[in-house]
C-alpha positions as CSV (number, residue, x, y, z in Angstrom):
1,M,0.2,-0.3,0.1
2,A,1.1,3.2,-1.0
3,V,1.8,6.1,1.7
4,F,2.2,10.2,0.7
5,C,2.4,12.2,2.7
6,N,0.0,14.1,3.6
7,K,2.0,18.0,3.4
8,C,3.9,17.7,0.6
9,G,2.7,15.1,-1.7
10,T,6.0,13.1,-1.1
11,G,6.0,9.1,-1.6
12,L,7.1,7.4,2.0
13,P,7.6,3.1,2.6
14,S,5.0,2.0,4.6
15,S,7.1,1.4,7.1
16,A,7.5,5.2,7.5
17,R,6.7,7.8,10.6
18,F,7.6,11.3,9.0
19,C,8.2,12.6,5.8
20,S,11.9,12.6,5.4
21,S,10.8,16.4,2.8
22,C,9.0,17.7,5.9
23,G,9.3,15.9,8.2
24,T,5.7,15.9,9.6
25,V,4.3,12.8,11.2
26,I,2.9,9.6,9.2
27,P,-0.2,8.6,10.6
28,M,-0.9,4.9,11.0
29,V,-4.2,3.4,10.0
30,P,-4.4,0.0,12.1
31,P,-5.9,-2.7,10.1
32,M,-9.6,-2.9,9.6
33,P,-10.7,-6.1,11.9
34,G,-12.9,-8.7,11.5
35,K,-14.4,-10.7,9.4
36,P,-15.9,-8.9,5.6
37,L,-19.3,-8.7,4.7
38,V,-20.3,-11.7,2.2
39,R,-23.0,-13.8,2.3
40,P,-22.6,-16.8,3.5
41,H,-23.9,-20.0,1.9
42,A,-24.6,-22.1,4.9
43,G,-27.6,-20.7,6.8
44,R,-29.5,-18.9,4.5
45,Q,-33.1,-18.1,4.2
46,I,-34.0,-16.1,1.6
47,A,-30.4,-14.5,0.0
48,G,-28.3,-14.5,3.3
49,V,-28.1,-10.1,3.9
50,C,-29.3,-10.7,7.2
51,L,-26.5,-13.9,8.5
52,A,-24.4,-12.0,6.5
53,L,-24.6,-8.7,8.4
54,A,-24.9,-10.4,11.9
55,Q,-21.5,-12.0,10.5
56,T,-19.3,-9.1,10.3
57,N,-20.8,-7.4,13.2
58,G,-21.1,-9.5,15.2
59,W,-24.7,-9.6,16.6
60,D,-27.2,-13.0,16.7
61,V,-28.3,-13.3,13.0
62,A,-32.2,-13.6,14.7
63,V,-32.5,-10.3,16.3
64,V,-31.9,-9.0,12.8
65,R,-34.4,-10.9,11.5
66,I,-36.9,-10.3,13.8
67,V,-35.6,-5.9,12.6
68,T,-35.4,-6.7,8.9
69,V,-39.3,-8.7,9.2
70,V,-40.5,-6.1,11.5
71,G,-39.0,-2.8,8.9
72,F,-40.9,-4.7,6.8
73,F,-44.3,-4.5,8.2
74,F,-43.0,-0.4,9.5
75,S,-41.2,1.9,7.5
76,G,-43.5,1.6,4.2
77,G,-41.0,-0.3,2.1
78,I,-37.5,1.5,2.9
79,V,-36.3,-1.6,4.4
80,A,-37.1,-3.7,1.3
81,V,-35.5,-1.5,-1.2
82,A,-32.1,-1.9,1.7
83,Y,-32.3,-5.5,1.6
84,L,-33.2,-6.0,-2.4
85,A,-30.0,-3.7,-2.8
86,G,-28.3,-5.5,0.4
87,W,-28.8,-8.6,-2.1
88,I,-28.4,-7.1,-5.1
89,G,-24.6,-5.3,-3.7
90,I,-23.0,-7.9,-1.3
91,P,-21.3,-10.6,-3.0
92,D,-21.6,-14.4,-2.1
93,E,-19.3,-15.3,-0.6
94,P,-16.1,-18.2,-2.9
95,V,-16.7,-21.8,-2.2
96,G,-13.7,-23.3,-1.5
97,L,-13.5,-25.9,-4.0
98,P,-12.1,-29.4,-2.5
99,G,-8.2,-29.4,-4.3
100,A,-8.6,-26.3,-5.7
101,Y,-5.2,-23.6,-6.2
102,P,-4.3,-21.8,-3.6
103,P,-6.2,-23.0,-0.8
104,N,-8.1,-20.8,1.1
105,L,-10.1,-19.3,-2.3
């Protein structure tokens, strides 16, 4: 990942803590913790959107499904549109084929 100075724009190595040109402190960005947002194949009810949101954020999937169903009835269709957008926009979990190379893809 390329790192650049916010003050002068100089390209820096990823391990740099200070800019070599102007001396500005380079803020360190921590890596994103957690799981990626993907719709798993196992445990789906309809499209896997509620399961994907629950697994990614560490929530109980039953609570997410109940809130979604209640939202379908009381939101005037906004939750339904959001669910369809999640169905289209959240990618499926990659299928791990036995003997596939490279592993874990």
